[in-house]
PyMOL commands that place a pseudoatom at each C-alpha (Angstrom):
pseudoatom trace, name=CA, resn=UNK, resi=1, chain=A, elem=C, hetatm=0, pos=[33.848, 14.123, -42.647]
pseudoatom trace, name=CA, resn=UNK, resi=2, chain=A, elem=C, hetatm=0, pos=[33.912, 11.861, -45.688]
pseudoatom trace, name=CA, resn=UNK, resi=3, chain=A, elem=C, hetatm=0, pos=[31.682, 8.895, -46.569]
pseudoatom trace, name=CA, resn=UNK, resi=4, chain=A, elem=C, hetatm=0, pos=[34.225, 6.292, -45.388]
pseudoatom trace, name=CA, resn=UNK, resi=5, chain=A, elem=C, hetatm=0, pos=[34.394, 7.894, -41.941]
pseudoatom trace, name=CA, resn=UNK, resi=6, chain=A, elem=C, hetatm=0, pos=[30.596, 8.190, -41.685]
pseudoatom trace, name=CA, resn=UNK, resi=7, chain=A, elem=C, hetatm=0, pos=[30.044, 4.528, -42.599]
pseudoatom trace, name=CA, resn=UNK, resi=8, chain=A, elem=C, hetatm=0, pos=[32.816, 3.390, -40.228]
pseudoatom trace, name=CA, resn=UNK, resi=9, chain=A, elem=C, hetatm=0, pos=[31.190, 5.242, -37.320]
pseudoatom trace, name=CA, resn=UNK, resi=10, chain=A, elem=C, hetatm=0, pos=[27.759, 3.609, -37.702]
pseudoatom trace, name=CA, resn=UNK, resi=11, chain=A, elem=C, hetatm=0, pos=[28.510, 0.141, -39.102]
pseudoatom trace, name=CA, resn=UNK, resi=12, chain=A, elem=C, hetatm=0, pos=[28.936, -1.195, -35.556]
pseudoatom trace, name=CA, resn=UNK, resi=13, chain=A, elem=C, hetatm=0, pos=[25.120, -1.377, -35.364]
pseudoatom trace, name=CA, resn=UNK, resi=14, chain=A, elem=C, hetatm=0, pos=[25.139, -4.144, -37.979]
pseudoatom trace, name=CA, resn=UNK, resi=15, chain=A, elem=C, hetatm=0, pos=[25.213, -7.744, -36.787]
pseudoatom trace, name=CA, resn=UNK, resi=16, chain=A, elem=C, hetatm=0, pos=[28.738, -9.176, -36.708]
pseudoatom trace, name=CA, resn=UNK, resi=17, chain=A, elem=C, hetatm=0, pos=[27.765, -11.793, -39.288]
pseudoatom trace, name=CA, resn=UNK, resi=18, chain=A, elem=C, hetatm=0, pos=[25.402, -11.008, -42.123]
pseudoatom trace, name=CA, resn=UNK, resi=19, chain=A, elem=C, hetatm=0, pos=[21.922, -12.110, -41.130]
pseudoatom trace, name=CA, resn=UNK, resi=20, chain=A, elem=C, hetatm=0, pos=[20.581, -11.618, -44.630]
pseudoatom trace, name=CA, resn=UNK, resi=21, chain=A, elem=C, hetatm=0, pos=[20.654, -9.074, -47.402]
pseudoatom trace, name=CA, resn=UNK, resi=22, chain=A, elem=C, hetatm=0, pos=[18.007, -6.727, -45.973]
pseudoatom trace, name=CA, resn=UNK, resi=23, chain=A, elem=C, hetatm=0, pos=[18.095, -7.743, -42.318]
pseudoatom trace, name=CA, resn=UNK, resi=24, chain=A, elem=C, hetatm=0, pos=[21.247, -5.657, -41.811]
pseudoatom trace, name=CA, resn=UNK, resi=25, chain=A, elem=C, hetatm=0, pos=[21.009, -2.473, -43.805]
pseudoatom trace, name=CA, resn=UNK, resi=26, chain=A, elem=C, hetatm=0, pos=[21.850, 1.192, -44.197]
pseudoatom trace, name=CA, resn=UNK, resi=27, chain=A, elem=C, hetatm=0, pos=[19.014, 3.684, -44.583]
pseudoatom trace, name=CA, resn=UNK, resi=28, chain=A, elem=C, hetatm=0, pos=[20.197, 6.741, -46.491]
pseudoatom trace, name=CA, resn=UNK, resi=29, chain=A, elem=C, hetatm=0, pos=[17.677, 9.584, -46.248]
pseudoatom trace, name=CA, resn=UNK, resi=30, chain=A, elem=C, hetatm=0, pos=[17.133, 13.166, -45.039]
pseudoatom trace, name=CA, resn=UNK, resi=31, chain=A, elem=C, hetatm=0, pos=[20.824, 14.096, -44.785]
pseudoatom trace, name=CA, resn=UNK, resi=32, chain=A, elem=C, hetatm=0, pos=[21.674, 11.168, -42.534]
pseudoatom trace, name=CA, resn=UNK, resi=33, chain=A, elem=C, hetatm=0, pos=[22.937, 7.605, -42.734]
pseudoatom trace, name=CA, resn=UNK, resi=34, chain=A, elem=C, hetatm=0, pos=[21.407, 5.057, -40.375]
pseudoatom trace, name=CA, resn=UNK, resi=35, chain=A, elem=C, hetatm=0, pos=[22.693, 1.495, -39.891]
pseudoatom trace, name=CA, resn=UNK, resi=36, chain=A, elem=C, hetatm=0, pos=[20.590, -1.165, -38.194]
pseudoatom trace, name=CA, resn=UNK, resi=37, chain=A, elem=C, hetatm=0, pos=[20.385, -4.892, -37.587]
pseudoatom trace, name=CA, resn=UNK, resi=38, chain=A, elem=C, hetatm=0, pos=[16.770, -4.707, -36.424]
pseudoatom trace, name=CA, resn=UNK, resi=39, chain=A, elem=C, hetatm=0, pos=[17.743, -4.354, -32.761]
pseudoatom trace, name=CA, resn=UNK, resi=40, chain=A, elem=C, hetatm=0, pos=[20.349, -1.611, -32.702]
pseudoatom trace, name=CA, resn=UNK, resi=41, chain=A, elem=C, hetatm=0, pos=[20.355, 1.526, -34.821]
pseudoatom trace, name=CA, resn=UNK, resi=42, chain=A, elem=C, hetatm=0, pos=[23.193, 4.005, -35.196]
pseudoatom trace, name=CA, resn=UNK, resi=43, chain=A, elem=C, hetatm=0, pos=[23.006, 7.174, -37.231]
pseudoatom trace, name=CA, resn=UNK, resi=44, chain=A, elem=C, hetatm=0, pos=[25.170, 10.057, -38.305]
pseudoatom trace, name=CA, resn=UNK, resi=45, chain=A, elem=C, hetatm=0, pos=[24.344, 13.268, -40.145]
pseudoatom trace, name=CA, resn=UNK, resi=46, chain=A, elem=C, hetatm=0, pos=[25.768, 13.138, -43.657]
pseudoatom trace, name=CA, resn=UNK, resi=47, chain=A, elem=C, hetatm=0, pos=[24.554, 14.805, -46.828]
pseudoatom trace, name=CA, resn=UNK, resi=48, chain=A, elem=C, hetatm=0, pos=[24.278, 12.352, -49.686]
pseudoatom trace, name=CA, resn=UNK, resi=49, chain=A, elem=C, hetatm=0, pos=[22.271, 12.555, -52.914]
pseudoatom trace, name=CA, resn=UNK, resi=50, chain=A, elem=C, hetatm=0, pos=[20.258, 9.368, -52.403]
pseudoatom trace, name=CA, resn=UNK, resi=51, chain=A, elem=C, hetatm=0, pos=[17.185, 8.144, -50.571]
pseudoatom trace, name=CA, resn=UNK, resi=52, chain=A, elem=C, hetatm=0, pos=[17.131, 4.353, -50.255]
pseudoatom trace, name=CA, resn=UNK, resi=53, chain=A, elem=C, hetatm=0, pos=[17.916, 1.234, -48.251]
pseudoatom trace, name=CA, resn=UNK, resi=54, chain=A, elem=C, hetatm=0, pos=[21.066, -0.715, -49.173]
pseudoatom trace, name=CA, resn=UNK, resi=55, chain=A, elem=C, hetatm=0, pos=[22.369, -4.054, -47.841]
pseudoatom trace, name=CA, resn=UNK, resi=56, chain=A, elem=C, hetatm=0, pos=[24.554, -3.271, -44.825]
pseudoatom trace, name=CA, resn=UNK, resi=57, chain=A, elem=C, hetatm=0, pos=[27.584, -5.493, -45.132]
pseudoatom trace, name=CA, resn=UNK, resi=58, chain=A, elem=C, hetatm=0, pos=[27.840, -5.122, -48.893]
pseudoatom trace, name=CA, resn=UNK, resi=59, chain=A, elem=C, hetatm=0, pos=[27.660, -1.311, -48.705]
pseudoatom trace, name=CA, resn=UNK, resi=60, chain=A, elem=C, hetatm=0, pos=[30.210, -0.992, -45.893]
pseudoatom trace, name=CA, resn=UNK, resi=61, chain=A, elem=C, hetatm=0, pos=[32.624, -3.438, -47.606]
pseudoatom trace, name=CA, resn=UNK, resi=62, chain=A, elem=C, hetatm=0, pos=[32.358, -1.522, -50.876]
pseudoatom trace, name=CA, resn=UNK, resi=63, chain=A, elem=C, hetatm=0, pos=[32.918, 1.889, -49.266]
pseudoatom trace, name=CA, resn=UNK, resi=64, chain=A, elem=C, hetatm=0, pos=[35.916, 0.565, -47.278]
pseudoatom trace, name=CA, resn=UNK, resi=65, chain=A, elem=C, hetatm=0, pos=[37.617, -0.576, -50.515]
pseudoatom trace, name=CA, resn=UNK, resi=66, chain=A, elem=C, hetatm=0, pos=[37.224, 2.742, -52.319]
pseudoatom trace, name=CA, resn=UNK, resi=67, chain=A, elem=C, hetatm=0, pos=[39.307, 5.870, -51.872]
pseudoatom trace, name=CA, resn=UNK, resi=68, chain=A, elem=C, hetatm=0, pos=[37.958, 9.392, -51.539]
pseudoatom trace, name=CA, resn=UNK, resi=69, chain=A, elem=C, hetatm=0, pos=[36.305, 11.159, -53.247]
pseudoatom trace, name=CA, resn=UNK, resi=70, chain=A, elem=C, hetatm=0, pos=[33.465, 8.646, -53.568]
pseudoatom trace, name=CA, resn=UNK, resi=71, chain=A, elem=C, hetatm=0, pos=[30.658, 9.390, -55.994]
pseudoatom trace, name=CA, resn=UNK, resi=72, chain=A, elem=C, hetatm=0, pos=[27.124, 8.115, -55.372]
pseudoatom trace, name=CA, resn=UNK, resi=73, chain=A, elem=C, hetatm=0, pos=[24.465, 7.855, -58.065]
pseudoatom trace, name=CA, resn=UNK, resi=74, chain=A, elem=C, hetatm=0, pos=[21.008, 6.436, -57.409]
pseudoatom trace, name=CA, resn=UNK, resi=75, chain=A, elem=C, hetatm=0, pos=[19.072, 4.861, -60.264]
pseudoatom trace, name=CA, resn=UNK, resi=76, chain=A, elem=C, hetatm=0, pos=[15.833, 2.892, -60.268]
pseudoatom trace, name=CA, resn=UNK, resi=77, chain=A, elem=C, hetatm=0, pos=[16.482, -0.042, -57.925]
pseudoatom trace, name=CA, resn=UNK, resi=78, chain=A, elem=C, hetatm=0, pos=[20.255, 0.430, -57.684]
pseudoatom trace, name=CA, resn=UNK, resi=79, chain=A, elem=C, hetatm=0, pos=[22.899, 2.555, -55.975]
pseudoatom trace, name=CA, resn=UNK, resi=80, chain=A, elem=C, hetatm=0, pos=[26.093, 3.062, -57.976]
pseudoatom trace, name=CA, resn=UNK, resi=81, chain=A, elem=C, hetatm=0, pos=[29.174, 3.788, -55.883]
pseudoatom trace, name=CA, resn=UNK, resi=82, chain=A, elem=C, hetatm=0, pos=[32.312, 4.915, -57.719]
pseudoatom trace, name=CA, resn=UNK, resi=83, chain=A, elem=C, hetatm=0, pos=[35.806, 6.143, -56.969]
pseudoatom trace, name=CA, resn=UNK, resi=84, chain=A, elem=C, hetatm=0, pos=[38.089, 6.618, -59.963]
pseudoatom trace, name=CA, resn=UNK, resi=85, chain=A, elem=C, hetatm=0, pos=[38.022, 3.445, -62.047]
pseudoatom trace, name=CA, resn=UNK, resi=86, chain=A, elem=C, hetatm=0, pos=[36.674, 1.276, -59.211]
pseudoatom trace, name=CA, resn=UNK, resi=87, chain=A, elem=C, hetatm=0, pos=[32.930, 1.006, -58.800]
pseudoatom trace, name=CA, resn=UNK, resi=88, chain=A, elem=C, hetatm=0, pos=[30.158, -1.160, -57.482]
pseudoatom trace, name=CA, resn=UNK, resi=89, chain=A, elem=C, hetatm=0, pos=[26.399, -1.397, -57.910]
pseudoatom trace, name=CA, resn=UNK, resi=90, chain=A, elem=C, hetatm=0, pos=[24.127, -2.444, -55.057]
pseudoatom trace, name=CA, resn=UNK, resi=91, chain=A, elem=C, hetatm=0, pos=[20.412, -3.268, -55.148]
pseudoatom trace, name=CA, resn=UNK, resi=92, chain=A, elem=C, hetatm=0, pos=[18.194, -0.895, -53.187]
pseudoatom trace, name=CA, resn=UNK, resi=93, chain=A, elem=C, hetatm=0, pos=[14.773, -0.842, -51.618]
pseudoatom trace, name=CA, resn=UNK, resi=94, chain=A, elem=C, hetatm=0, pos=[12.523, 2.206, -51.218]
pseudoatom trace, name=CA, resn=UNK, resi=95, chain=A, elem=C, hetatm=0, pos=[12.753, 3.766, -47.762]
pseudoatom trace, name=CA, resn=UNK, resi=96, chain=A, elem=C, hetatm=0, pos=[9.113, 2.945, -46.954]
pseudoatom trace, name=CA, resn=UNK, resi=97, chain=A, elem=C, hetatm=0, pos=[9.751, -0.809, -47.401]
pseudoatom trace, name=CA, resn=UNK, resi=98, chain=A, elem=C, hetatm=0, pos=[10.874, -1.326, -43.806]
pseudoatom trace, name=CA, resn=UNK, resi=99, chain=A, elem=C, hetatm=0, pos=[9.928, 0.440, -40.617]
pseudoatom trace, name=CA, resn=UNK, resi=100, chain=A, elem=C, hetatm=0, pos=[11.934, 1.045, -37.500]
pseudoatom trace, name=CA, resn=UNK, resi=101, chain=A, elem=C, hetatm=0, pos=[12.089, 3.731, -34.886]
pseudoatom trace, name=CA, resn=UNK, resi=102, chain=A, elem=C, hetatm=0, pos=[14.059, 6.716, -36.085]
pseudoatom trace, name=CA, resn=UNK, resi=103, chain=A, elem=C, hetatm=0, pos=[15.063, 9.559, -33.812]
pseudoatom trace, name=CA, resn=UNK, resi=104, chain=A, elem=C, hetatm=0, pos=[12.925, 12.640, -34.301]
pseudoatom trace, name=CA, resn=UNK, resi=105, chain=A, elem=C, hetatm=0, pos=[14.146, 16.214, -34.461]
pseudoatom trace, name=CA, resn=UNK, resi=106, chain=A, elem=C, hetatm=0, pos=[17.416, 17.785, -35.518]
pseudoatom trace, name=CA, resn=UNK, resi=107, chain=A, elem=C, hetatm=0, pos=[20.897, 16.510, -34.733]
pseudoatom trace, name=CA, resn=UNK, resi=108, chain=A, elem=C, hetatm=0, pos=[22.511, 18.195, -31.727]
pseudoatom trace, name=CA, resn=UNK, resi=109, chain=A, elem=C, hetatm=0, pos=[25.922, 17.961, -30.120]
pseudoatom trace, name=CA, resn=UNK, resi=110, chain=A, elem=C, hetatm=0, pos=[26.080, 15.682, -27.109]
pseudoatom trace, name=CA, resn=UNK, resi=111, chain=A, elem=C, hetatm=0, pos=[26.522, 17.482, -23.786]
pseudoatom trace, name=CA, resn=UNK, resi=112, chain=A, elem=C, hetatm=0, pos=[29.689, 16.983, -21.773]
pseudoatom trace, name=CA, resn=UNK, resi=113, chain=A, elem=C, hetatm=0, pos=[29.535, 13.872, -19.606]
pseudoatom trace, name=CA, resn=UNK, resi=114, chain=A, elem=C, hetatm=0, pos=[26.874, 12.065, -21.660]
pseudoatom trace, name=CA, resn=UNK, resi=115, chain=A, elem=C, hetatm=0, pos=[29.152, 9.207, -22.685]
pseudoatom trace, name=CA, resn=UNK, resi=116, chain=A, elem=C, hetatm=0, pos=[30.287, 8.695, -19.075]
pseudoatom trace, name=CA, resn=UNK, resi=117, chain=A, elem=C, hetatm=0, pos=[26.647, 8.588, -17.952]
pseudoatom trace, name=CA, resn=UNK, resi=118, chain=A, elem=C, hetatm=0, pos=[25.738, 5.988, -20.589]
pseudoatom trace, name=CA, resn=UNK, resi=119, chain=A, elem=C, hetatm=0, pos=[28.760, 3.848, -19.684]
pseudoatom trace, name=CA, resn=UNK, resi=120, chain=A, elem=C, hetatm=0, pos=[27.687, 4.015, -16.027]
pseudoatom trace, name=CA, resn=UNK, resi=121, chain=A, elem=C, hetatm=0, pos=[24.179, 2.651, -16.694]
pseudoatom trace, name=CA, resn=UNK, resi=122, chain=A, elem=C, hetatm=0, pos=[25.214, 0.152, -19.402]
pseudoatom trace, name=CA, resn=UNK, resi=123, chain=A, elem=C, hetatm=0, pos=[25.580, -2.820, -17.015]
pseudoatom trace, name=CA, resn=UNK, resi=124, chain=A, elem=C, hetatm=0, pos=[21.895, -2.408, -16.072]
pseudoatom trace, name=CA, resn=UNK, resi=125, chain=A, elem=C, hetatm=0, pos=[20.597, -2.611, -19.660]
pseudoatom trace, name=CA, resn=UNK, resi=126, chain=A, elem=C, hetatm=0, pos=[19.440, -6.094, -20.595]
pseudoatom trace, name=CA, resn=UNK, resi=127, chain=A, elem=C, hetatm=0, pos=[20.239, -7.162, -24.165]
pseudoatom trace, name=CA, resn=UNK, resi=128, chain=A, elem=C, hetatm=0, pos=[18.176, -10.339, -24.485]
pseudoatom trace, name=CA, resn=UNK, resi=129, chain=A, elem=C, hetatm=0, pos=[14.672, -9.059, -23.780]
pseudoatom trace, name=CA, resn=UNK, resi=130, chain=A, elem=C, hetatm=0, pos=[12.226, -7.040, -25.824]
pseudoatom trace, name=CA, resn=UNK, resi=131, chain=A, elem=C, hetatm=0, pos=[13.528, -4.052, -27.772]
pseudoatom trace, name=CA, resn=UNK, resi=132, chain=A, elem=C, hetatm=0, pos=[12.171, -1.556, -25.252]
pseudoatom trace, name=CA, resn=UNK, resi=133, chain=A, elem=C, hetatm=0, pos=[14.149, -3.292, -22.472]
pseudoatom trace, name=CA, resn=UNK, resi=134, chain=A, elem=C, hetatm=0, pos=[17.425, -2.560, -24.223]
pseudoatom trace, name=CA, resn=UNK, resi=135, chain=A, elem=C, hetatm=0, pos=[16.907, 1.210, -24.242]
pseudoatom trace, name=CA, resn=UNK, resi=136, chain=A, elem=C, hetatm=0, pos=[17.977, 4.088, -22.052]
pseudoatom trace, name=CA, resn=UNK, resi=137, chain=A, elem=C, hetatm=0, pos=[15.592, 7.015, -21.688]
pseudoatom trace, name=CA, resn=UNK, resi=138, chain=A, elem=C, hetatm=0, pos=[17.234, 10.439, -21.752]
pseudoatom trace, name=CA, resn=UNK, resi=139, chain=A, elem=C, hetatm=0, pos=[15.242, 13.382, -20.460]
pseudoatom trace, name=CA, resn=UNK, resi=140, chain=A, elem=C, hetatm=0, pos=[16.356, 17.014, -20.452]
pseudoatom trace, name=CA, resn=UNK, resi=141, chain=A, elem=C, hetatm=0, pos=[16.469, 18.924, -17.175]
for i in range(1, 141): cmd.bond("trace and resi %d" % i, "trace and resi %d" % (i + 1))
show_as sticks, trace
zoom trace
């Protein structure tokens, strides 16, 4: 999987319209990329040589415009994204600047039937209450 595919898979967690530079963001850390709008978080395992928070819509728009291979270089306060002669520089924040619930443990493959089960209970998940009310608890057998 390349960076464009990874960003495309998780950018759906960002708000449809930019709520502000660091209200929608990507957290790049520990061999994963997480996207969040403060309510929803989506993540994907992806090895990248950076550990920072970047503005969500700006990062996804930049990655979509570039072609593979995409090079990433992190400097103090900035993330430089380059592909051939095209490049962009985004401001970053340290990963401890914001807090949100991150999944614990290692990434695992989803069992067969998980997506069907989630789609079945989706109508019963309320989206306008507290954060905990918009969650589904999964427990192993």
